All heavy atoms as an XYZ file, in Angstrom:
662
protein
N      -3.935    -32.876     24.987
C      -3.534    -34.255     24.737
C      -2.047    -34.326     24.542
O      -1.435    -33.473     23.917
C      -4.205    -34.769     23.456
C      -5.594    -35.281     23.622
S      -6.082    -36.115     22.118
C      -7.822    -35.810     22.184
N      -1.459    -35.383     25.087
C      -0.049    -35.636     24.880
C       0.174    -36.245     23.509
O      -0.768    -36.648     22.827
C       0.453    -36.565     25.979
N       1.436    -36.335     23.109
C       1.759    -36.843     21.786
C       1.224    -38.234     21.571
O       0.631    -38.541     20.538
C       3.297    -36.789     21.569
C       3.669    -37.432     20.245
C       3.794    -35.365     21.629
N       1.384    -39.117     22.572
C       0.912    -40.473     22.441
C      -0.595    -40.537     22.331
O      -1.171    -41.356     21.603
C       1.391    -41.330     23.610
O       0.912    -40.822     24.836
N      -1.283    -39.649     23.025
C      -2.744    -39.609     22.944
C      -3.204    -39.097     21.581
O      -4.196    -39.600     21.025
C      -3.303    -38.717     24.060
C      -3.090    -39.303     25.438
C      -3.398    -38.314     26.547
O      -3.583    -37.117     26.241
O      -3.406    -38.712     27.718
N      -2.485    -38.131     21.027
C      -2.810    -37.625     19.709
C      -2.620    -38.710     18.671
O      -3.458    -38.917     17.793
C      -1.976    -36.380     19.372
C      -2.366    -35.210     20.292
C      -2.099    -35.987     17.911
C      -1.476    -34.017     20.211
N      -1.524    -39.425     18.799
C      -1.264    -40.551     17.869
C      -2.363    -41.602     17.980
O      -2.877    -42.097     16.969
C       0.100    -41.161     18.130
C       0.453    -42.279     17.226
N       0.675    -42.117     15.882
C       0.578    -43.611     17.476
C       0.928    -43.279     15.344
N       0.889    -44.198     16.290
N      -2.747    -41.945     19.210
C      -3.824    -42.916     19.412
C      -5.117    -42.416     18.815
O      -5.838    -43.149     18.121
C      -4.026    -43.199     20.918
C      -5.141    -44.148     21.304
C      -4.914    -45.528     20.702
C      -5.254    -44.233     22.809
N      -5.410    -41.139     19.011
C      -6.617    -40.526     18.439
C      -6.619    -40.639     16.922
O      -7.635    -40.987     16.299
C      -6.742    -39.077     18.880
C      -7.836    -38.338     18.163
C      -9.178    -38.521     18.534
C      -7.557    -37.469     17.115
C     -10.202    -37.845     17.864
C      -8.566    -36.785     16.448
C      -9.878    -36.999     16.816
O     -10.881    -36.341     16.173
N      -5.465    -40.322     16.305
C      -5.389    -40.375     14.841
C      -5.612    -41.788     14.321
O      -6.324    -42.001     13.337
C      -4.047    -39.838     14.372
C      -3.918    -38.331     14.564
C      -2.508    -37.818     14.301
O      -1.600    -38.627     14.037
O      -2.330    -36.594     14.344
N      -5.012    -42.783     14.997
C      -5.173    -44.161     14.555
C      -6.635    -44.606     14.705
O      -7.206    -45.207     13.798
C      -4.232    -45.088     15.364
C      -4.565    -46.542     15.120
C      -2.782    -44.796     15.024
N      -7.231    -44.270     15.851
C      -8.603    -44.706     16.109
C      -9.605    -43.957     15.234
O     -10.629    -44.529     14.817
C      -8.953    -44.520     17.587
C      -8.187    -45.415     18.567
C      -8.545    -45.043     19.988
C      -8.539    -46.890     18.296
N      -9.363    -42.673     14.971
C     -10.338    -41.901     14.183
C     -10.411    -42.406     12.765
O     -11.502    -42.324     12.145
C      -9.987    -40.412     14.216
O      -8.739    -40.190     13.568
N      -9.351    -42.941     12.234
C      -9.407    -43.494     10.881
C     -10.217    -44.776     10.845
O     -10.771    -45.150      9.804
C      -7.995    -43.745     10.339
O      -7.359    -44.751     11.086
N     -10.343    -45.463     11.957
C     -11.071    -46.739     12.004
C     -12.501    -46.579     12.525
O     -13.411    -47.249     12.078
C     -10.328    -47.758     12.868
C      -8.980    -48.128     12.298
C      -8.367    -49.277     13.029
C      -6.959    -49.492     12.546
N      -6.766    -50.648     11.752
N     -12.679    -45.701     13.526
C     -13.991    -45.606     14.194
C     -14.704    -44.277     13.979
O     -15.848    -44.136     14.379
C     -13.842    -45.815     15.705
C     -13.271    -47.169     16.058
C     -12.006    -47.276     16.615
C     -13.977    -48.323     15.860
C     -11.495    -48.509     16.954
C     -13.480    -49.561     16.186
C     -12.206    -49.654     16.740
N     -14.032    -43.282     13.505
C     -14.632    -41.970     13.401
C     -14.104    -41.053     14.504
O     -13.603    -41.521     15.525
N     -14.218    -39.751     14.261
C     -13.613    -38.773     15.169
C     -14.252    -38.777     16.558
O     -13.560    -38.741     17.567
C     -13.663    -37.377     14.554
C     -12.790    -37.255     13.351
C     -12.782    -35.850     12.837
C     -11.835    -35.798     11.639
N     -11.454    -34.481     11.231
N     -15.571    -38.800     16.637
C     -16.251    -38.743     17.922
C     -15.972    -39.980     18.766
O     -15.689    -39.887     19.958
C     -17.758    -38.550     17.717
C     -18.504    -38.232     19.002
C     -18.066    -36.918     19.658
O     -17.691    -35.967     18.945
O     -18.116    -36.859     20.913
N     -16.053    -41.134     18.151
C     -15.785    -42.391     18.871
C     -14.330    -42.469     19.323
O     -14.033    -42.905     20.447
C     -16.126    -43.620     18.026
C     -17.595    -43.823     17.792
C     -18.157    -42.956     16.641
O     -17.392    -42.268     15.960
O     -19.387    -42.963     16.457
N     -13.433    -42.013     18.465
C     -12.006    -42.016     18.824
C     -11.746    -41.073     19.994
O     -11.009    -41.409     20.931
C     -11.164    -41.613     17.622
N     -12.373    -39.896     19.952
C     -12.207    -38.938     21.054
C     -12.719    -39.538     22.359
O     -12.051    -39.452     23.401
C     -12.968    -37.661     20.742
C     -12.912    -36.630     21.835
C     -13.761    -35.438     21.499
C     -13.823    -34.511     22.691
N     -14.946    -33.603     22.634
N     -13.914    -40.155     22.331
C     -14.463    -40.770     23.530
C     -13.585    -41.878     24.064
O     -13.385    -42.010     25.283
C     -15.878    -41.306     23.248
C     -16.874    -40.202     23.029
O     -16.683    -39.095     23.474
N     -17.944    -40.516     22.321
N     -13.049    -42.695     23.171
C     -12.196    -43.800     23.582
C     -10.891    -43.309     24.181
O     -10.441    -43.812     25.222
C     -11.929    -44.742     22.399
C     -11.194    -46.026     22.720
C     -11.915    -46.842     23.802
C     -11.008    -46.861     21.472
N     -10.286    -42.313     23.578
C      -9.041    -41.735     24.133
C      -9.300    -41.128     25.505
O      -8.506    -41.323     26.439
C      -8.442    -40.692     23.170
C      -7.305    -39.925     23.823
C      -7.942    -41.388     21.898
N     -10.413    -40.413     25.679
C     -10.738    -39.838     26.982
C     -10.965    -40.940     28.026
O     -10.542    -40.813     29.166
C     -11.954    -38.946     26.857
C     -11.700    -37.637     26.163
C     -12.945    -36.821     25.946
O     -14.067    -37.291     26.285
O     -12.809    -35.686     25.471
N     -11.650    -42.009     27.598
C     -11.889    -43.125     28.511
C     -10.575    -43.741     28.970
O     -10.359    -44.014     30.158
C     -12.760    -44.170     27.813
C     -12.913    -45.443     28.641
C     -13.786    -45.470     29.692
C     -12.208    -46.580     28.297
C     -13.943    -46.630     30.454
C     -12.355    -47.738     29.059
C     -13.219    -47.758     30.123
N      -9.669    -43.991     28.028
C      -8.372    -44.605     28.359
C      -7.594    -43.687     29.272
O      -6.975    -44.116     30.244
C      -7.596    -44.930     27.071
C      -6.151    -45.315     27.390
C      -8.292    -46.037     26.283
N      -7.621    -42.383     28.982
C      -6.895    -41.415     29.817
C      -7.435    -41.400     31.244
O      -6.660    -41.436     32.218
C      -7.024    -40.027     29.194
C      -6.206    -38.981     29.929
C      -6.319    -37.615     29.275
O      -7.251    -37.396     28.453
O      -5.474    -36.767     29.561
N      -8.752    -41.417     31.407
C      -9.353    -41.406     32.739
C      -9.034    -42.694     33.489
O      -8.751    -42.677     34.693
C     -10.871    -41.206     32.651
C     -11.338    -39.825     32.270
C     -12.851    -39.833     32.022
C     -10.970    -38.820     33.324
N      -9.071    -43.816     32.766
C      -8.731    -45.117     33.388
C      -7.295    -45.109     33.879
O      -7.011    -45.569     34.997
C      -8.920    -46.193     32.361
C      -9.820    -47.332     32.499
C     -10.610    -47.528     33.704
C     -11.261    -48.854     33.569
N     -11.961    -49.255     34.737
N      -6.385    -44.595     33.070
C      -4.957    -44.552     33.434
C      -4.752    -43.654     34.649
O      -3.998    -44.016     35.555
C      -4.112    -44.087     32.255
N      -5.402    -42.493     34.660
C      -5.275    -41.605     35.809
C      -5.813    -42.229     37.086
O      -5.230    -42.077     38.173
C      -6.008    -40.280     35.530
C      -5.326    -39.377     34.552
C      -6.112    -38.121     34.253
O      -7.107    -37.847     34.959
O      -5.735    -37.420     33.299
N      -6.937    -42.955     36.969
C      -7.513    -43.605     38.122
C      -6.575    -44.684     38.664
O      -6.353    -44.757     39.885
C      -8.848    -44.245     37.766
C      -9.553    -44.921     38.916
C     -10.860    -45.540     38.467
C     -11.480    -46.297     39.649
N     -12.658    -47.058     39.238
N      -5.970    -45.483     37.802
C      -5.026    -46.523     38.223
C      -3.819    -45.897     38.893
O      -3.343    -46.383     39.929
C      -4.590    -47.386     37.031
C      -5.598    -48.382     36.608
C      -5.660    -49.523     37.588
C      -6.586    -50.590     37.084
N      -6.848    -51.627     38.058
N      -3.291    -44.835     38.304
C      -2.128    -44.165     38.871
C      -2.471    -43.594     40.232
O      -1.678    -43.733     41.199
C      -1.655    -43.050     37.947
C      -0.427    -42.284     38.398
C       0.778    -43.198     38.507
C      -0.144    -41.120     37.455
N      -3.631    -43.036     40.386
C      -4.059    -42.468     41.652
C      -4.184    -43.555     42.727
O      -3.785    -43.379     43.876
C      -5.384    -41.737     41.500
O      -5.861    -41.288     42.718
N      -4.726    -44.705     42.337
C      -4.866    -45.832     43.277
C      -3.491    -46.314     43.755
O      -3.293    -46.624     44.913
C      -5.614    -46.981     42.629
C      -7.069    -46.740     42.415
C      -7.744    -47.839     41.596
O      -7.061    -48.775     41.141
O      -8.959    -47.751     41.401
N      -2.537    -46.398     42.826
C      -1.210    -46.890     43.175
C      -0.449    -45.892     44.034
O       0.239    -46.282     44.979
C      -0.408    -47.187     41.903
C      -0.992    -48.272     41.044
C      -0.965    -49.623     41.698
C      -1.541    -50.672     40.790
N      -1.665    -51.957     41.402
N      -0.544    -44.617     43.706
C       0.238    -43.610     44.465
C      -0.350    -43.369     45.850
O       0.342    -42.847     46.715
C       0.329    -42.286     43.683
O      -0.988    -41.822     43.390
C       1.144    -42.447     42.420
N      -1.609    -43.724     46.083
C      -2.175    -43.507     47.409
C      -1.565    -44.467     48.418
O      -1.677    -44.256     49.629
C      -3.707    -43.707     47.373
O      -4.019    -45.065     47.118
N      -0.868    -45.489     47.974
C      -0.207    -46.455     48.875
C       1.139    -45.956     49.349
O       1.701    -46.490     50.300
C      -0.049    -47.799     48.185
C      -1.322    -48.492     47.742
C      -1.007    -49.768     46.968
C      -2.218    -48.800     48.926
N       1.709    -44.942     48.690
C       3.021    -44.439     49.058
C       2.973    -43.682     50.384
O       1.984    -43.041     50.708
C       3.574    -43.489     47.996
C       3.812    -44.125     46.649
C       3.753    -43.365     45.494
C       4.075    -45.475     46.531
C       3.980    -43.944     44.269
C       4.283    -46.056     45.305
C       4.253    -45.280     44.159
N       4.035    -43.773     51.140
C       4.139    -43.030     52.384
C       4.482    -41.576     52.078
O       5.376    -41.287     51.269
C       5.201    -43.626     53.289
N       3.820    -40.660     52.734
C       4.117    -39.241     52.566
C       5.169    -38.825     53.589
O       5.507    -39.588     54.509
C       2.844    -38.384     52.768
O       2.416    -38.564     54.131
C       1.755    -38.780     51.809
N       5.689    -37.631     53.433
C       6.661    -37.124     54.419
C       6.034    -37.046     55.794
O       6.673    -37.305     56.795
C       7.163    -35.743     53.975
C       8.069    -35.801     52.775
C       8.573    -34.431     52.400
C       9.487    -34.508     51.199
N      10.000    -33.191     50.809
N       4.757    -36.709     55.841
C       4.051    -36.639     57.112
C       3.946    -38.024     57.745
O       4.121    -38.177     58.957
C       2.649    -36.058     56.901
C       1.881    -35.891     58.195
C       0.473    -35.310     57.955
O       0.174    -34.892     56.811
O      -0.297    -35.287     58.920
N       3.671    -39.058     56.929
C       3.616    -40.424     57.452
C       4.951    -40.837     58.048
O       4.989    -41.452     59.127
C       3.242    -41.410     56.317
C       1.827    -41.200     55.828
O       0.985    -40.690     56.568
O       1.579    -41.598     54.646
N       6.028    -40.522     57.357
C       7.359    -40.879     57.829
C       7.672    -40.130     59.143
O       8.226    -40.698     60.084
C       8.428    -40.586     56.757
C       9.818    -40.788     57.298
C       8.188    -41.484     55.538
N       7.327    -38.849     59.198
C       7.575    -38.062     60.403
C       6.771    -38.625     61.590
O       7.327    -38.729     62.700
C       7.202    -36.592     60.166
N       5.522    -38.996     61.335
C       4.710    -39.584     62.414
C       5.312    -40.884     62.882
O       5.303    -41.175     64.092
C       3.269    -39.793     61.944
C       2.515    -38.498     61.759
O       2.905    -37.475     62.308
N       1.463    -38.546     60.983
N       5.787    -41.697     61.968
C       6.380    -42.972     62.341
C       7.652    -42.778     63.159
O       7.883    -43.485     64.147
C       6.682    -43.782     61.071
C       7.192    -45.203     61.278
C       6.182    -46.027     62.069
C       7.461    -45.861     59.926
N       8.454    -41.808     62.789
C       9.671    -41.502     63.539
C       9.332    -41.080     64.965
O       9.993    -41.463     65.921
C      10.500    -40.424     62.844
C      11.217    -40.903     61.616
C      12.034    -39.782     60.988
C      12.771    -40.269     59.747
N      13.552    -39.200     59.118
N       8.271    -40.280     65.103
C       7.830    -39.828     66.415
C       7.361    -41.014     67.262
O       7.730    -41.130     68.429
C       6.697    -38.797     66.282
O       7.180    -37.707     65.477
C       6.254    -38.294     67.618
N       6.589    -41.907     66.648
C       6.109    -43.079     67.358
C       7.268    -43.980     67.804
O       7.251    -44.513     68.921
C       5.149    -43.873     66.488
C       3.799    -43.223     66.301
C       2.879    -44.028     65.428
O       2.966    -45.285     65.440
O       2.061    -43.414     64.711
N       8.273    -44.130     66.958
C       9.437    -44.954     67.309
C      10.197    -44.315     68.483
O      10.628    -45.016     69.397
C      10.351    -45.134     66.079
C       9.662    -46.053     65.059
C      11.702    -45.692     66.489
C      10.375    -46.162     63.728
N      10.353    -42.981     68.433
C      11.055    -42.296     69.528
C      10.310    -42.486     70.857
O      10.919    -42.753     71.880
C      11.178    -40.829     69.195
N       8.977    -42.361     70.828
C       8.200    -42.559     72.038
C       8.319    -44.011     72.537
O       8.396    -44.269     73.730
C       6.738    -42.202     71.818
C       6.464    -40.751     71.665
N       6.809    -39.833     72.655
C       5.922    -40.026     70.661
C       6.455    -38.623     72.250
N       5.926    -38.717     71.040
N       8.336    -44.932     71.613
C       8.471    -46.366     71.988
C       9.809    -46.619     72.641
O       9.898    -47.373     73.597
C       8.308    -47.257     70.748
O       6.996    -47.129     70.228
N      10.857    -46.004     72.117
C      12.172    -46.196     72.684
C      12.216    -45.655     74.136
O      12.773    -46.305     75.027
C      13.255    -45.444     71.875
C      13.586    -46.123     70.575
C      14.665    -45.333     69.825
C      15.008    -45.976     68.502
N      16.037    -45.163     67.780
N      11.587    -44.509     74.364
C      11.546    -43.928     75.723
C      10.778    -44.858     76.645
O      11.210    -45.101     77.787
C      10.879    -42.519     75.676
C      10.574    -42.037     77.078
C      11.790    -41.550     74.948
N       9.663    -45.406     76.176
C       8.895    -46.333     76.995
C       9.682    -47.586     77.331
O       9.641    -48.091     78.471
C       7.602    -46.728     76.293
C       6.596    -45.572     76.184
O       6.720    -44.604     76.973
O       5.688    -45.661     75.328
N      10.430    -48.111     76.379
C      11.229    -49.302     76.636
C      12.329    -49.012     77.649
O      12.569    -49.812     78.575
C      11.842    -49.831     75.299
C      10.719    -50.424     74.438
C      12.903    -50.891     75.559
C      11.155    -50.728     72.999
N      12.989    -47.874     77.519
C      14.050    -47.516     78.481
C      13.451    -47.371     79.883
O      14.033    -47.869     80.868
C      14.775    -46.231     78.035
C      15.667    -45.691     79.143
C      15.581    -46.485     76.786
N      12.294    -46.730     79.985
C      11.654    -46.577     81.292
C      11.305    -47.927     81.893
O      11.504    -48.157     83.092
C      10.360    -45.750     81.166
C      10.613    -44.287     80.969
C       9.302    -43.549     80.837
N       9.540    -42.126     80.609
C       8.620    -41.296     80.160
N       7.389    -41.723     79.923
N       8.897    -40.046     79.942
N      10.806    -48.833     81.080
C      10.435    -50.165     81.544
C      11.668    -50.934     82.025
O      11.646    -51.562     83.088
C       9.752    -50.950     80.425
C       9.262    -52.283     80.850
C       8.132    -52.572     81.502
C       9.955    -53.519     80.676
N       8.015    -53.927     81.728
C       9.144    -54.534     81.240
C      11.157    -53.885     80.072
C       9.494    -55.866     81.230
C      11.518    -55.219     80.067
C      10.682    -56.189     80.636
N      12.759    -50.849     81.277
C      13.988    -51.549     81.652
C      14.548    -50.979     82.954
O      14.943    -51.717     83.852
C      15.042    -51.492     80.530
C      16.410    -51.954     80.981
C      14.579    -52.293     79.323
N      14.584    -49.642     83.076
C      15.107    -49.016     84.287
C      14.218    -49.371     85.487
O      14.710    -49.732     86.566
C      15.213    -47.493     84.110
C      15.492    -46.785     85.441
C      16.301    -47.149     83.099
N      12.921    -49.327     85.308
C      12.001    -49.680     86.385
C      12.162    -51.103     86.821
O      12.175    -51.434     88.019
N      12.308    -52.005     85.845
C      12.525    -53.412     86.166
C      13.808    -53.624     86.907
O      13.885    -54.405     87.869
C      12.487    -54.247     84.873
O      11.240    -54.030     84.188
C      12.620    -55.745     85.167
N      14.853    -52.919     86.484
C      16.157    -53.045     87.159
C      16.080    -52.564     88.602
O      16.638    -53.180     89.511
C      17.219    -52.261     86.371
N      15.362    -51.487     88.829
C      15.213    -50.948     90.190
C      14.433    -51.947     91.075
O      14.807    -52.208     92.222
C      14.535    -49.564     90.183
C      15.476    -48.544     89.558
C      14.100    -49.144     91.561
C      14.838    -47.196     89.279
N      13.363    -52.511     90.512
C      12.583    -53.496     91.267
C      13.426    -54.701     91.598
O      13.416    -55.219     92.731
C      11.309    -53.881     90.489
C      10.626    -55.090     91.119
C      10.338    -52.701     90.426
N      14.180    -55.204     90.644
C      15.054    -56.364     90.874
C      16.124    -56.063     91.924
O      16.420    -56.897     92.773
C      15.686    -56.846     89.576
C      14.759    -57.559     88.609
C      15.486    -57.860     87.313
C      14.233    -58.846     89.232
N      16.691    -54.861     91.816
C      17.700    -54.473     92.826
C      17.072    -54.428     94.212
O      17.685    -54.894     95.193
C      18.306    -53.135     92.457
N      15.871    -53.887     94.284
C      15.181    -53.835     95.587
C      14.902    -55.238     96.102
O      15.048    -55.513     97.316
N      14.473    -56.145     95.257
C      14.232    -57.518     95.681
C      15.507    -58.210     96.150
O      15.491    -58.931     97.172
C      13.594    -58.319     94.527
C      12.139    -58.032     94.216
C      11.713    -58.778     92.956
C      11.270    -58.461     95.393
N      16.565    -57.985     95.460
C      17.850    -58.595     95.848
C      18.279    -58.073     97.222
O      18.703    -58.843     98.104
C      18.930    -58.351     94.782
C      18.587    -59.128     93.517
C      20.313    -58.684     95.305
C      19.466    -58.804     92.341
N      18.148    -56.762     97.426
C      18.511    -56.177     98.746
C      17.616    -56.732     99.832
O      18.080    -57.081    100.902
C      18.431    -54.629     98.675
C      18.509    -54.023    100.067
C      19.503    -54.068     97.780
N      16.316    -56.830     99.561
C      15.381    -57.332    100.563
C      15.684    -58.803    100.895
O      15.641    -59.189    102.071
C      13.944    -57.194    100.047
N      15.965    -59.611     99.914
C      16.252    -61.019    100.149
C      17.543    -61.178    100.904
O      17.614    -62.017    101.850
C      16.272    -61.797     98.787
C      16.872    -63.180     98.976
C      14.895    -61.857     98.192
N      18.558    -60.411    100.595
C      19.853    -60.537    101.306
C      19.757    -60.042    102.737
O      20.480    -60.537    103.616
C      20.964    -59.781    100.566
O      20.583    -58.410    100.385
C      21.302    -60.437     99.235
N      18.889    -59.091    103.025
C      18.735    -58.607    104.407
C      18.054    -59.667    105.286
O      18.340    -59.746    106.477
C      17.935    -57.299    104.436
C      18.724    -56.099    104.096
C      17.926    -54.844    104.396
C      18.793    -53.640    104.202
N      18.129    -52.419    104.572
N      17.155    -60.413    104.722
C      16.438    -61.414    105.517
C      17.195    -62.741    105.624
O      16.758    -63.639    106.321
C      15.044    -61.638    104.928
C      14.103    -60.493    105.145
C      13.659    -59.745    104.090
C      13.701    -60.148    106.416
C      12.810    -58.658    104.276
C      12.847    -59.091    106.650
C      12.396    -58.334    105.576
N      18.242    -62.882    104.960
C      18.998    -64.154    105.023
C      20.038    -64.114    106.097
O      20.576    -63.556    106.749
C      19.649    -64.486    103.717
C      18.628    -64.814    102.650
S      19.446    -65.232    101.163
C      18.867    -66.870    100.941
């Protein structure tokens, strides 16, 4: 038990008895751990960040390919239109 838990136990044991105080402190501790676990599961891990960076890099490559392909098609259309005029 941490210092704050010991203090809580001492305060509660004088009012409720040792067994009830112990059970209540354990309950509060488990509840706090559960809440902390729920909150920290939302944080991004290093692996999440690395995966996101990889996805962004692939997206950039796809965008560049699309732009280059579109430019080539437009250039071809311009050449074709100017030849037939």
